[in-house]
VEXDREN-2710 file (C-alpha; in Angstrom, 1 decimal):
% VEXDREN-2710
k/r/px/py/pz
1/UNK/-0.1/0.0/-0.3
2/UNK/2.7/2.7/1.3
3/UNK/5.0/1.4/-2.2
4/UNK/1.3/2.4/-4.3
5/UNK/0.9/5.4/-2.8
6/UNK/5.0/7.1/-3.1
7/UNK/4.3/5.8/-6.7
8/UNK/0.7/8.4/-7.1
9/UNK/2.3/10.9/-5.4
10/UNK/6.4/11.1/-7.8
11/UNK/3.9/10.4/-11.1
12/UNK/1.5/13.5/-9.4
13/UNK/5.2/15.8/-9.3
14/UNK/6.8/14.0/-11.8
15/UNK/6.9/17.8/-14.3
16/UNK/8.9/16.3/-16.8
17/UNK/6.3/16.2/-19.6
18/UNK/5.2/19.9/-18.1
19/UNK/8.8/20.7/-19.0
20/UNK/8.9/18.9/-22.4
21/UNK/5.9/19.8/-23.3
22/UNK/6.7/24.4/-22.8
23/UNK/9.9/23.8/-24.4
24/UNK/8.1/22.1/-27.2
25/UNK/5.2/24.9/-27.3
26/UNK/8.0/27.7/-27.2
27/UNK/10.6/26.0/-30.0
28/UNK/7.2/26.0/-32.4
29/UNK/7.0/29.8/-31.2
30/UNK/10.4/30.5/-32.4
31/UNK/10.4/28.4/-35.3
32/UNK/7.3/30.8/-36.4
33/UNK/9.2/33.9/-35.8
34/UNK/12.6/32.7/-37.9
35/UNK/9.4/32.1/-40.5
36/UNK/8.3/35.6/-40.4
37/UNK/11.5/37.7/-39.2
38/UNK/14.2/38.3/-42.7
39/UNK/15.0/41.1/-45.3
40/UNK/12.2/40.8/-47.0
41/UNK/8.9/41.8/-44.6
42/UNK/6.4/39.1/-44.8
43/UNK/2.7/38.9/-43.1
44/UNK/1.3/36.8/-40.8
45/UNK/-0.9/36.2/-43.7
46/UNK/1.8/35.1/-45.9
47/UNK/3.2/32.9/-43.6
48/UNK/0.0/31.5/-42.8
49/UNK/-0.8/30.7/-46.9
50/UNK/2.5/29.3/-47.5
51/UNK/2.3/26.5/-44.9
52/UNK/-1.1/25.5/-45.7
53/UNK/-2.5/26.9/-49.2
54/UNK/1.3/27.4/-51.4
55/UNK/1.2/29.9/-54.3
56/UNK/4.1/29.3/-56.4
57/UNK/3.6/33.3/-58.1
58/UNK/3.6/35.0/-54.6
59/UNK/6.9/36.1/-54.4
60/UNK/6.4/36.5/-50.2
61/UNK/5.2/32.7/-50.3
62/UNK/8.0/31.8/-52.6
63/UNK/10.5/33.4/-50.4
64/UNK/9.4/31.5/-47.0
65/UNK/8.5/27.9/-48.9
66/UNK/11.9/28.0/-50.7
67/UNK/14.3/29.9/-48.7
68/UNK/13.2/30.1/-45.1
69/UNK/11.8/26.9/-44.9
70/UNK/13.9/24.9/-45.6
71/UNK/16.9/26.8/-43.3
72/UNK/14.4/27.0/-40.2
73/UNK/14.3/22.9/-41.3
74/UNK/17.6/22.1/-41.3
75/UNK/18.1/24.5/-37.9
76/UNK/15.5/22.3/-36.2
77/UNK/17.0/19.0/-37.4
78/UNK/21.2/19.8/-36.9
79/UNK/20.3/21.4/-33.1
80/UNK/18.2/18.8/-32.3
81/UNK/20.9/15.7/-33.4
82/UNK/23.7/18.1/-32.0
83/UNK/22.0/18.1/-28.4
84/UNK/20.4/14.6/-27.8
85/UNK/24.4/13.8/-29.3
86/UNK/25.9/15.4/-26.8
87/UNK/23.5/14.0/-24.3
88/UNK/24.7/10.4/-25.2
89/UNK/28.0/11.3/-25.6
90/UNK/28.0/13.0/-21.9
91/UNK/26.2/10.5/-20.4
92/UNK/28.2/7.7/-22.2
93/UNK/31.5/8.9/-20.9
94/UNK/30.5/10.0/-17.8
95/UNK/32.5/13.3/-18.9
96/UNK/30.2/17.2/-18.1
97/UNK/33.1/18.1/-20.9
98/UNK/31.9/15.6/-23.8
99/UNK/30.8/16.9/-26.8
100/UNK/31.3/15.8/-30.9
101/UNK/33.1/19.4/-31.1
102/UNK/35.9/18.5/-28.5
103/UNK/36.4/15.4/-29.4
104/UNK/37.1/14.8/-32.8
105/UNK/33.9/13.9/-34.1
106/UNK/32.4/16.5/-36.4
107/UNK/36.7/17.3/-37.4
108/UNK/36.9/13.6/-38.8
109/UNK/33.1/13.9/-40.2
110/UNK/34.4/16.9/-42.0
111/UNK/37.7/15.4/-43.2
112/UNK/35.0/13.1/-45.1
113/UNK/32.8/15.7/-46.0
114/UNK/35.9/17.5/-47.7
115/UNK/37.9/14.7/-48.6
116/UNK/34.4/12.9/-50.8
117/UNK/34.1/16.6/-52.6
118/UNK/37.5/17.4/-53.9
119/UNK/39.0/14.3/-54.3
120/UNK/36.4/12.1/-54.7
121/UNK/34.1/14.7/-57.0
122/UNK/30.8/14.1/-54.9
123/UNK/28.3/17.0/-54.5
124/UNK/25.1/15.0/-53.6
125/UNK/24.5/15.2/-49.9
126/UNK/23.2/12.1/-50.0
127/UNK/26.7/10.6/-51.2
128/UNK/29.2/12.3/-49.1
129/UNK/27.0/11.8/-45.7
130/UNK/28.8/8.2/-46.2
131/UNK/31.8/9.5/-46.4
132/UNK/31.0/11.7/-43.0
133/UNK/30.1/8.8/-42.0
134/UNK/33.1/6.8/-41.8
135/UNK/35.0/9.8/-40.6
136/UNK/32.8/10.6/-38.1
137/UNK/33.4/6.9/-36.7
138/UNK/37.4/6.9/-37.8
139/UNK/37.5/10.2/-35.3
140/UNK/35.7/8.8/-32.6
141/UNK/37.3/5.1/-32.6
142/UNK/40.5/7.2/-32.5
143/UNK/40.0/9.3/-29.7
144/UNK/38.3/6.8/-27.2
145/UNK/41.7/4.7/-28.5
146/UNK/44.0/7.7/-27.9
147/UNK/42.5/8.6/-24.9
148/UNK/43.1/5.7/-23.1
149/UNK/39.7/3.0/-23.4
150/UNK/37.5/2.7/-20.6
151/UNK/39.9/3.7/-18.3
152/UNK/39.6/7.4/-20.5
153/UNK/39.3/10.1/-17.7
154/UNK/38.0/13.8/-18.7
155/UNK/41.0/16.0/-19.6
156/UNK/42.5/12.8/-21.1
157/UNK/39.9/12.1/-24.0
158/UNK/39.9/16.8/-24.1
159/UNK/43.6/17.0/-25.2
160/UNK/42.8/13.5/-27.4
161/UNK/40.4/14.9/-29.3
162/UNK/42.0/18.4/-29.8
163/UNK/45.4/16.3/-31.1
164/UNK/42.8/14.5/-33.4
165/UNK/40.8/17.5/-34.4
166/UNK/44.0/19.4/-35.6
167/UNK/44.9/17.1/-37.1
168/UNK/41.9/16.4/-39.4
169/UNK/41.9/20.3/-39.7
170/UNK/45.6/20.3/-41.0
171/UNK/44.7/17.6/-43.3
172/UNK/41.4/19.7/-44.9
173/UNK/43.9/22.9/-45.1
174/UNK/46.4/20.4/-46.8
175/UNK/43.2/19.6/-49.3
176/UNK/41.8/22.6/-50.0
177/UNK/44.6/24.7/-50.6
178/UNK/45.1/22.8/-53.6
179/UNK/42.7/24.9/-55.3
180/UNK/41.4/28.6/-54.6
181/UNK/37.7/27.6/-55.9
182/UNK/38.1/25.3/-53.3
183/UNK/39.5/27.0/-50.2
184/UNK/37.0/29.8/-51.3
185/UNK/34.2/27.0/-50.8
186/UNK/35.7/25.8/-47.5
187/UNK/36.1/29.0/-46.1
188/UNK/32.4/30.0/-45.6
189/UNK/31.4/25.8/-45.7
190/UNK/33.6/25.5/-42.4
191/UNK/32.0/28.3/-40.6
192/UNK/28.4/26.1/-40.0
193/UNK/25.5/27.7/-41.4
194/UNK/22.1/26.4/-43.5
195/UNK/22.9/29.2/-46.6
196/UNK/23.3/26.7/-48.7
197/UNK/20.6/24.4/-47.8
198/UNK/17.8/23.0/-50.4
199/UNK/14.3/20.8/-49.5
200/UNK/16.7/18.6/-52.1
201/UNK/19.4/18.5/-49.4
202/UNK/16.7/18.0/-46.5
203/UNK/14.8/15.1/-48.7
204/UNK/18.6/13.2/-49.1
205/UNK/19.2/13.9/-45.1
206/UNK/15.9/13.0/-43.1
207/UNK/16.5/9.5/-43.3
208/UNK/19.9/9.5/-41.3
209/UNK/19.4/12.0/-39.0
210/UNK/16.0/10.1/-38.0
211/UNK/18.1/6.8/-38.1
212/UNK/20.0/8.3/-35.2
213/UNK/16.8/9.3/-33.3
214/UNK/16.3/6.2/-33.8
215/UNK/19.4/4.7/-32.0
216/UNK/19.8/7.2/-30.2
217/UNK/16.2/6.3/-28.2
218/UNK/17.3/2.5/-27.9
219/UNK/20.7/3.4/-26.7
220/UNK/19.8/6.0/-24.3
221/UNK/18.2/3.0/-22.5
222/UNK/21.3/1.6/-21.5
223/UNK/23.4/4.6/-20.2
224/UNK/21.8/5.0/-17.3
225/UNK/22.7/1.6/-16.3
226/UNK/26.4/2.5/-17.7
227/UNK/26.6/5.8/-15.8
228/UNK/26.3/2.8/-12.7
229/UNK/30.2/1.8/-13.4
230/UNK/30.7/-1.0/-15.6
231/UNK/30.4/-3.3/-12.9
232/UNK/27.5/-3.0/-11.7
233/UNK/25.6/-2.3/-15.3
234/UNK/26.7/-6.3/-16.0
235/UNK/25.7/-7.2/-12.6
236/UNK/21.6/-6.1/-14.2
237/UNK/22.7/-8.3/-16.9
238/UNK/23.4/-5.3/-19.2
239/UNK/26.0/-5.9/-22.4
240/UNK/28.6/-3.3/-22.0
241/UNK/30.1/-3.8/-24.9
242/UNK/26.9/-3.5/-26.9
243/UNK/25.1/-0.2/-25.0
244/UNK/29.1/1.7/-25.7
245/UNK/28.7/0.0/-29.6
246/UNK/25.2/1.1/-29.8
247/UNK/25.5/4.5/-28.3
248/UNK/28.7/5.5/-30.6
249/UNK/26.4/5.0/-33.3
250/UNK/23.7/6.8/-32.3
251/UNK/27.0/10.4/-31.6
252/UNK/28.1/9.3/-35.0
253/UNK/24.8/8.7/-37.4
254/UNK/23.3/12.7/-35.6
255/UNK/27.1/14.1/-35.8
256/UNK/27.8/12.9/-39.2
257/UNK/24.7/13.9/-40.6
258/UNK/24.9/17.7/-39.5
259/UNK/28.4/18.1/-41.0
260/UNK/26.9/16.8/-43.7
261/UNK/24.0/18.9/-43.5
262/UNK/25.3/22.4/-42.3
263/UNK/29.0/22.2/-42.3
264/UNK/30.6/22.0/-38.4
265/UNK/28.9/23.5/-35.6
266/UNK/30.4/23.8/-31.9
267/UNK/29.4/24.0/-28.7
268/UNK/25.5/22.9/-29.0
269/UNK/26.4/19.4/-27.7
270/UNK/28.1/20.2/-25.1
271/UNK/26.3/23.3/-23.8
272/UNK/22.6/21.8/-24.5
273/UNK/23.0/19.1/-22.2
274/UNK/24.0/21.0/-19.0
275/UNK/20.9/23.5/-19.9
276/UNK/18.5/20.0/-19.6
277/UNK/19.7/19.0/-16.7
278/UNK/18.9/22.2/-15.0
279/UNK/14.7/21.3/-15.2
280/UNK/15.4/17.3/-15.5
281/UNK/16.9/15.0/-13.6
282/UNK/19.6/12.7/-14.7
283/UNK/17.3/10.2/-16.7
284/UNK/18.4/10.1/-20.1
285/UNK/15.3/8.9/-21.6
286/UNK/13.9/12.5/-20.4
287/UNK/17.6/14.5/-20.5
288/UNK/17.5/13.3/-24.2
289/UNK/14.2/14.9/-25.9
290/UNK/15.2/17.7/-23.4
291/UNK/18.2/18.2/-25.4
292/UNK/17.2/17.9/-28.3
293/UNK/14.3/21.0/-28.2
294/UNK/16.4/23.0/-26.8
295/UNK/19.6/22.1/-29.7
296/UNK/16.7/23.0/-32.1
297/UNK/16.1/26.0/-29.7
298/UNK/19.3/27.5/-29.6
299/UNK/20.4/27.1/-33.5
300/UNK/16.8/28.3/-34.3
301/UNK/18.2/31.3/-32.4
302/UNK/21.7/31.7/-33.6
303/UNK/20.4/31.4/-36.7
304/UNK/18.2/33.9/-36.6
305/UNK/20.4/36.6/-34.7
306/UNK/23.0/35.7/-37.5
307/UNK/20.6/36.8/-40.2
308/UNK/19.9/40.0/-38.0
309/UNK/20.8/43.9/-38.9
310/UNK/23.1/43.9/-36.4
311/UNK/25.6/41.3/-38.3
312/UNK/24.3/42.3/-41.8
313/UNK/22.7/39.8/-42.8
314/UNK/25.8/37.3/-42.7
315/UNK/27.3/35.7/-39.7
316/UNK/26.8/32.3/-40.0
317/UNK/25.4/29.8/-37.6
318/UNK/28.2/28.8/-36.1
319/UNK/30.0/31.2/-35.5
320/UNK/26.4/33.0/-34.0
321/UNK/26.5/29.1/-31.6
322/UNK/29.9/30.1/-30.6
323/UNK/29.0/33.6/-29.8
324/UNK/26.2/32.8/-28.0
325/UNK/27.8/29.5/-26.4
326/UNK/30.7/30.2/-25.4
327/UNK/30.1/32.5/-22.5
328/UNK/27.4/29.7/-21.2
329/UNK/29.7/27.6/-21.5
330/UNK/32.3/29.2/-19.3
331/UNK/29.9/29.0/-16.4
332/UNK/28.3/26.1/-16.7
333/UNK/31.8/24.6/-16.0
334/UNK/32.6/27.2/-13.2
335/UNK/29.5/26.2/-12.2
336/UNK/29.0/24.4/-8.7
337/UNK/26.4/22.6/-7.1
338/UNK/24.4/22.7/-4.2
339/UNK/22.7/25.7/-2.4
340/UNK/25.4/27.4/-1.3
341/UNK/26.4/30.7/-2.5
342/UNK/29.7/31.1/-4.8
343/UNK/31.3/33.9/-5.1
344/UNK/33.0/35.1/-8.2
345/UNK/35.3/38.2/-8.0
346/UNK/35.4/39.9/-11.1
347/UNK/38.3/42.7/-11.8
348/UNK/39.1/45.8/-13.9
349/UNK/42.9/46.8/-13.2
350/UNK/43.3/47.5/-10.0
351/UNK/39.7/47.4/-8.7
352/UNK/37.9/44.5/-7.9
353/UNK/34.4/43.2/-7.2
354/UNK/33.4/40.2/-5.4
355/UNK/29.8/39.1/-6.7
356/UNK/27.8/35.7/-6.9
357/UNK/27.7/34.0/-9.4
358/UNK/24.0/32.3/-10.2
359/UNK/23.0/35.8/-9.9
360/UNK/25.0/37.5/-12.3
361/UNK/24.4/34.7/-14.7
362/UNK/20.7/35.4/-14.3
363/UNK/21.2/38.9/-14.8
364/UNK/23.5/38.1/-18.1
365/UNK/20.7/35.8/-19.3
366/UNK/17.6/38.0/-18.2
367/UNK/19.7/41.5/-20.3
368/UNK/19.6/39.0/-23.5
369/UNK/15.7/38.3/-23.0
370/UNK/15.6/42.6/-23.3
371/UNK/17.3/42.7/-25.7
372/UNK/16.0/40.3/-28.2
373/UNK/12.1/41.3/-26.8
374/UNK/13.5/45.0/-28.1
375/UNK/14.7/43.5/-31.4
376/UNK/11.8/41.9/-32.4
377/UNK/9.3/45.1/-31.2
378/UNK/11.5/47.2/-33.3
379/UNK/11.0/44.2/-36.6
380/UNK/7.2/44.0/-35.9
381/UNK/4.2/46.0/-36.8
382/UNK/1.7/46.5/-39.1
383/UNK/4.5/48.7/-41.6
384/UNK/7.1/46.2/-42.0
385/UNK/10.6/47.1/-41.5
386/UNK/13.3/45.1/-42.2
387/UNK/16.3/43.8/-40.1
388/UNK/18.5/46.3/-42.5
389/UNK/16.0/49.3/-42.3
390/UNK/16.0/49.4/-38.6
391/UNK/20.0/50.1/-38.5
392/UNK/19.9/52.5/-41.2
393/UNK/16.7/54.3/-39.1
394/UNK/18.9/54.0/-35.9
395/UNK/21.9/55.2/-37.7
396/UNK/20.1/57.9/-38.9
397/UNK/20.7/57.2/-43.4
398/UNK/16.9/55.6/-43.3
399/UNK/14.5/57.2/-45.3
400/UNK/11.1/59.5/-43.5
401/UNK/8.6/57.0/-42.9
402/UNK/10.9/54.8/-41.7
403/UNK/13.0/56.7/-39.3
404/UNK/9.0/57.9/-37.9
405/UNK/8.2/55.2/-37.2
406/UNK/10.9/53.2/-35.2
407/UNK/12.7/56.6/-33.7
408/UNK/9.1/58.4/-33.0
409/UNK/6.9/55.2/-32.3
410/UNK/8.6/51.9/-31.7
411/UNK/11.6/52.8/-30.4
412/UNK/9.8/54.8/-27.6
413/UNK/7.4/52.8/-26.4
414/UNK/10.0/49.9/-25.9
415/UNK/12.3/51.9/-23.9
416/UNK/8.9/53.3/-21.8
417/UNK/7.6/49.2/-21.6
418/UNK/11.3/48.8/-20.5
419/UNK/11.5/51.2/-17.7
420/UNK/8.3/51.2/-16.1
421/UNK/8.4/47.4/-16.0
422/UNK/11.9/48.3/-14.0
423/UNK/10.2/50.3/-11.9
424/UNK/7.4/48.0/-11.0
425/UNK/9.6/45.5/-10.9
426/UNK/12.0/47.2/-8.1
427/UNK/9.1/48.5/-6.6
428/UNK/7.4/44.7/-5.7
429/UNK/10.5/42.9/-4.5
430/UNK/11.1/45.9/-1.7
431/UNK/7.5/45.6/-0.6
432/UNK/7.8/41.7/-0.4
433/UNK/11.3/41.5/1.4
434/UNK/10.0/44.0/4.2
435/UNK/6.9/42.1/4.4
436/UNK/8.4/39.0/4.2
437/UNK/5.2/37.8/2.1
438/UNK/5.5/37.2/-1.5
439/UNK/1.8/38.1/-1.8
440/UNK/2.4/41.2/-0.6
441/UNK/3.3/43.2/-4.2
442/UNK/2.2/46.4/-4.8
443/UNK/-0.4/45.4/-6.8
444/UNK/-2.0/43.5/-4.1
445/UNK/-1.9/45.6/-1.7
446/UNK/-4.1/48.2/-2.7
447/UNK/-0.8/50.7/-3.9
448/UNK/-0.9/50.8/-7.3
449/UNK/-4.8/51.1/-7.4
450/UNK/-3.8/54.0/-5.1
451/UNK/-1.8/55.9/-7.7
452/UNK/-4.4/54.8/-10.7
453/UNK/-7.4/56.2/-9.0
454/UNK/-5.2/59.7/-8.5
455/UNK/-3.5/59.7/-11.8
456/UNK/-7.5/59.3/-13.4
457/UNK/-8.6/62.3/-11.5
458/UNK/-5.6/64.6/-11.8
459/UNK/-6.3/63.6/-15.7
460/UNK/-10.1/64.6/-15.3
461/UNK/-10.0/67.5/-13.2
462/UNK/-6.6/69.3/-14.8
463/UNK/-5.5/68.1/-17.8
464/UNK/-2.9/66.7/-16.8
465/UNK/-0.1/66.6/-14.0
466/UNK/-0.6/62.7/-13.8
467/UNK/2.5/61.6/-12.5
468/UNK/1.7/64.1/-9.3
469/UNK/-1.5/62.4/-9.0
470/UNK/-0.3/59.4/-8.7
471/UNK/1.8/60.0/-6.2
472/UNK/-0.6/60.9/-4.2
473/UNK/-2.3/58.5/-4.5
474/UNK/-0.5/56.0/-4.0
475/UNK/0.7/57.3/-1.1
476/UNK/-2.7/57.7/0.6
477/UNK/-3.4/54.3/-0.4
478/UNK/-0.2/53.1/1.1
479/UNK/-1.0/55.3/4.0
480/UNK/-4.3/54.2/4.8
481/UNK/-4.2/50.3/4.2
482/UNK/-1.1/50.8/6.8
483/UNK/-3.1/52.3/9.1
484/UNK/-5.7/49.4/8.8
485/UNK/-3.6/47.4/9.0
486/UNK/-1.9/48.1/11.9
487/UNK/-3.4/46.5/15.5
488/UNK/-0.3/46.4/17.8
489/UNK/2.0/45.5/15.5
490/UNK/1.9/44.9/10.9
491/UNK/0.8/41.3/10.4
492/UNK/1.3/40.3/6.9
493/UNK/-1.7/38.2/5.7
494/UNK/-4.2/41.5/6.9
495/UNK/-2.2/43.8/5.5
496/UNK/-3.0/42.0/2.4
497/UNK/-6.3/41.3/3.5
498/UNK/-7.1/45.1/3.6
499/UNK/-4.8/45.6/0.5
500/UNK/-7.2/43.6/-1.4
501/UNK/-10.5/45.2/0.3
502/UNK/-8.8/48.9/-0.7
503/UNK/-7.4/47.7/-4.4
504/UNK/-11.4/47.1/-5.0
505/UNK/-12.4/50.0/-3.4
506/UNK/-10.3/52.5/-5.8
507/UNK/-10.7/50.4/-8.5
508/UNK/-14.8/51.1/-8.4
509/UNK/-14.3/54.6/-7.7
510/UNK/-12.0/54.5/-10.5
511/UNK/-14.9/53.5/-12.4
512/UNK/-16.5/55.6/-11.2
513/UNK/-14.5/58.7/-12.0
514/UNK/-14.8/57.4/-16.0
515/UNK/-18.5/56.9/-16.0
516/UNK/-18.5/61.0/-16.0
517/UNK/-16.1/61.6/-18.7
518/UNK/-17.2/61.3/-22.9
519/UNK/-17.2/59.0/-25.1
520/UNK/-14.2/59.6/-26.9
521/UNK/-12.4/60.4/-23.1
522/UNK/-14.0/57.1/-21.5
523/UNK/-12.3/55.2/-24.6
524/UNK/-9.0/55.8/-24.3
525/UNK/-9.2/55.9/-20.6
526/UNK/-10.5/52.8/-20.1
527/UNK/-7.2/51.4/-22.4
528/UNK/-5.1/53.2/-19.7
529/UNK/-6.6/52.0/-16.8
530/UNK/-6.1/48.1/-18.7
531/UNK/-2.3/49.1/-18.8
532/UNK/-1.0/50.4/-22.0
533/UNK/2.3/51.1/-23.6
534/UNK/0.3/52.0/-26.9
535/UNK/1.3/55.9/-28.8
536/UNK/4.1/56.6/-26.1
537/UNK/6.8/59.3/-26.9
538/UNK/9.7/61.1/-26.0
539/UNK/8.0/62.5/-23.4
540/UNK/7.0/59.3/-21.4
541/UNK/11.1/58.1/-22.1
542/UNK/12.6/60.7/-20.3
543/UNK/9.6/60.8/-17.6
544/UNK/10.5/57.3/-16.7
545/UNK/14.0/57.3/-17.1
546/UNK/14.3/60.6/-15.4
547/UNK/12.4/59.0/-12.3
548/UNK/14.8/55.7/-12.5
549/UNK/17.7/57.7/-12.4
550/UNK/16.9/59.6/-9.4
551/UNK/15.0/56.4/-7.5
552/UNK/17.2/53.2/-9.0
553/UNK/20.3/53.9/-7.2
554/UNK/18.2/54.7/-3.7
555/UNK/16.6/51.7/-3.8
556/UNK/19.9/50.0/-4.9
557/UNK/21.9/51.6/-1.9
558/UNK/18.6/50.0/0.6
559/UNK/19.7/47.0/-0.4
560/UNK/21.6/46.0/2.1
561/UNK/19.2/47.3/5.0
562/UNK/16.5/45.4/3.2
563/UNK/18.1/41.7/2.7
564/UNK/18.3/42.0/6.4
565/UNK/15.0/42.5/6.9
566/UNK/14.0/39.7/5.8
567/UNK/15.2/38.2/9.4
568/UNK/12.8/38.6/12.6
569/UNK/12.1/42.3/13.8
570/UNK/14.1/41.4/17.0
571/UNK/17.1/39.9/14.7
572/UNK/16.5/43.2/12.8
573/UNK/16.7/45.3/15.4
574/UNK/19.7/43.7/17.1
575/UNK/21.8/44.5/14.1
576/UNK/21.4/47.6/14.9
577/UNK/18.9/48.5/12.3
578/UNK/16.4/50.9/12.1
579/UNK/13.7/49.0/11.5
580/UNK/10.4/51.6/11.7
581/UNK/12.4/54.3/9.8
582/UNK/13.6/51.7/7.1
583/UNK/10.0/50.9/6.8
584/UNK/8.6/54.0/5.7
585/UNK/11.8/55.1/3.4
586/UNK/11.4/51.2/1.5
587/UNK/7.1/52.1/1.7
588/UNK/8.0/55.2/0.1
589/UNK/10.5/54.6/-2.7
590/UNK/8.0/51.6/-3.8
591/UNK/5.0/54.4/-3.5
592/UNK/6.9/56.7/-6.3
593/UNK/8.3/53.9/-7.9
594/UNK/4.9/52.7/-8.4
595/UNK/3.4/56.1/-9.7
596/UNK/6.1/56.5/-11.8
597/UNK/5.4/54.0/-14.1
598/UNK/1.3/54.0/-13.4
599/UNK/1.8/57.5/-14.7
600/UNK/3.2/56.4/-18.1
601/UNK/1.8/52.7/-19.1
602/UNK/-1.2/52.5/-16.9
603/UNK/-1.8/49.9/-13.8
604/UNK/-0.1/47.4/-15.2
605/UNK/-1.7/44.4/-13.6
606/UNK/0.9/41.5/-12.2
607/UNK/4.5/42.9/-12.8
608/UNK/5.2/44.2/-9.7
609/UNK/3.6/40.8/-8.0
610/UNK/5.6/38.5/-10.7
611/UNK/9.3/40.5/-11.0
612/UNK/9.9/39.6/-7.0
613/UNK/9.3/35.8/-7.5
614/UNK/10.7/35.3/-10.9
615/UNK/14.4/36.9/-9.8
616/UNK/14.6/35.2/-6.4
617/UNK/14.0/32.1/-8.7
618/UNK/16.0/32.4/-11.2
619/UNK/19.1/34.1/-8.9
620/UNK/18.5/31.5/-5.5
621/UNK/18.3/34.4/-3.2
622/UNK/16.8/34.4/0.0
623/UNK/16.8/38.7/-0.3
624/UNK/15.5/41.5/-2.6
625/UNK/17.3/40.3/-5.9
626/UNK/16.4/43.9/-7.0
627/UNK/18.8/44.3/-10.2
628/UNK/17.5/41.3/-10.8
629/UNK/13.5/42.3/-10.3
630/UNK/14.0/45.1/-12.2
631/UNK/15.2/43.4/-15.6
632/UNK/12.3/40.8/-14.6
633/UNK/10.1/43.2/-15.0
634/UNK/11.4/44.9/-17.9
635/UNK/11.1/41.5/-19.1
636/UNK/8.0/40.7/-18.5
637/UNK/6.2/44.0/-19.6
638/UNK/8.0/43.9/-23.2
639/UNK/7.1/41.0/-24.1
640/UNK/3.2/41.5/-22.8
641/UNK/3.3/44.8/-25.3
642/UNK/5.3/43.0/-28.0
643/UNK/2.5/40.0/-27.4
644/UNK/-0.5/42.7/-27.6
645/UNK/0.6/44.4/-31.0
646/UNK/1.4/40.7/-32.1
647/UNK/-2.5/40.2/-32.6
648/UNK/-3.8/40.6/-35.5
649/UNK/-7.3/43.1/-36.3
650/UNK/-7.2/44.3/-32.7
651/UNK/-5.1/47.1/-30.6
652/UNK/-5.1/44.8/-27.4
653/UNK/-3.8/46.8/-24.0
654/UNK/-0.5/45.0/-22.2
655/UNK/-1.7/44.7/-19.3
656/UNK/-3.9/42.3/-20.8
657/UNK/-1.3/39.9/-21.2
658/UNK/0.8/40.4/-17.7
659/UNK/-2.7/39.6/-15.8
660/UNK/-2.3/36.4/-17.9
661/UNK/0.9/36.1/-16.5
662/UNK/0.5/37.2/-13.6
663/UNK/-2.6/34.8/-12.3
664/UNK/-0.9/31.6/-12.7
665/UNK/2.1/32.7/-10.7
666/UNK/-1.0/34.3/-8.0
667/UNK/-2.5/30.9/-7.7
668/UNK/0.8/28.6/-7.7
669/UNK/2.1/31.4/-4.6
670/UNK/-1.4/30.2/-2.5
671/UNK/-0.7/26.9/-3.4
672/UNK/2.7/27.2/-2.2
673/UNK/2.1/29.4/1.2
674/UNK/-1.0/27.0/1.9
675/UNK/1.2/24.0/1.5
676/UNK/3.9/25.5/3.9
677/UNK/0.9/26.5/6.4
678/UNK/0.6/30.0/6.3
679/UNK/-2.9/31.0/5.3
END
């Protein structure tokens, strides 16, 4: 009975299928974005037509079907193959630094392709792929033998792989230097990319990818046993030699097929399994598919970035994967396990700074997300502008229409979204830390509703003065909520309940004020009350960023004492911190930040609420994690606005999408707090 109950509990808490489904859904969205973006503008209608009702006379559909679709499928196949191969080779060798590119397999396959092409005259992928298999198998066997066979250590395998890779590369260069034309072809091919992939190429090579995946599936069931040690695996009835041969065959099939399709691509097979392990347990049957999905996404992202205006649309995906994967690899290799905080010393000449690694990694990742979302927001809109057109507008070389759309409309909207989201993220993290409760966010306890009502009243009475009204409304709401919740002390759950009541009351007051306006004003104000970034201009950018320039340094300065407020009141006082004054300062600063965001973007529900918990999860911090919270708020806000702009035929406010994100998080936090007995 107990074993049956335990099995059901494990099944109920197994999140791996959900992680796979969520990753697959994200990959589908990324693939659609890759088909949509490019130098030639296409609409979503063009994309739908190309995929469902192909018109061979439509130039936009031709671009999608004949150029972008083969490129996308190639990137998906190559990334998935390298991710699965990396998971298999790391599991088989029990070496976290194992990778087809580092252990000579890719170099051997490349040597096979070059030899078949330049010596034997094979031009069809279906022909030279067999030479790629031979070269890859030769490279794998040679590295394994040079590295010490079954007794090979990780360092020795890496050295053997480096030596063999250098040998293969020297042989390849010797071949291609015989012909100037060969050298010209090789120097682009060796970068790894999908420029020359056609539907014919995919038709010739896809069976090899499928075969590799099927062999990998069969091998995956044996790798977990090998990870226990060869003696233990034999005791479990596993044929160790056969298992290794099967794993090696899968790795060579997947890696060599990728080389034949796109050239040698490094780092993907190395870093993707580490990324997958962050969300999956070591079970290779789950880890390998997750690594395949992550690898496909990374490769599509690398190809999309390489086609962007930043690199002139000419950067190969293999180079981009190295640019993306290199920094990630550095942190993955240096990462240590466990919950203990690890410090990293950064040095800038005579100046050094000790920082926690995980928050630094999270911050870099969030910055990258903000940058990607901002780039997508510049590209997507009713008026199509290519990445090259965006770059020309930013550098002052675009025509008047493109410059107006980018500089006067899209860029101010993006900057306003980032600033407003950062302000709300800071405010939410500060209040949640001060009250030691993830539910006690400004938009839950009435601060945001007060600022919203104050701003609306100011607009109706004066036609302006939005910031002053938001500050006054937020301050009055905060004072009233704290005063009403105070009963011989400040109980956080009492504060939350009082704040919820205040939010409902202030929301009703805002609706009442709205009823006194004319039809046109009511429509505009209703959109603003939901939270919108529509028609934001330089004035809003100057306001929000000017406010952040004054308030953010104060918030960061309060970060140290705020982190100590996670302890009990007696401990905080025992540390010599003025508890009451700190609470007043944090409350005042949070109100100011909320008012600043509300004045330029409306209330934007749940942004302040979700930013703190997400930031703490990402950084592994029990404290406020203020920089990560600000970046999280910016990411959520910018992503919500991008989603709102992507809905066809209607101009939805961004607040609709921030609510769609925040509501499930609220339900989850309520469940967590209930399980902990805090509700």
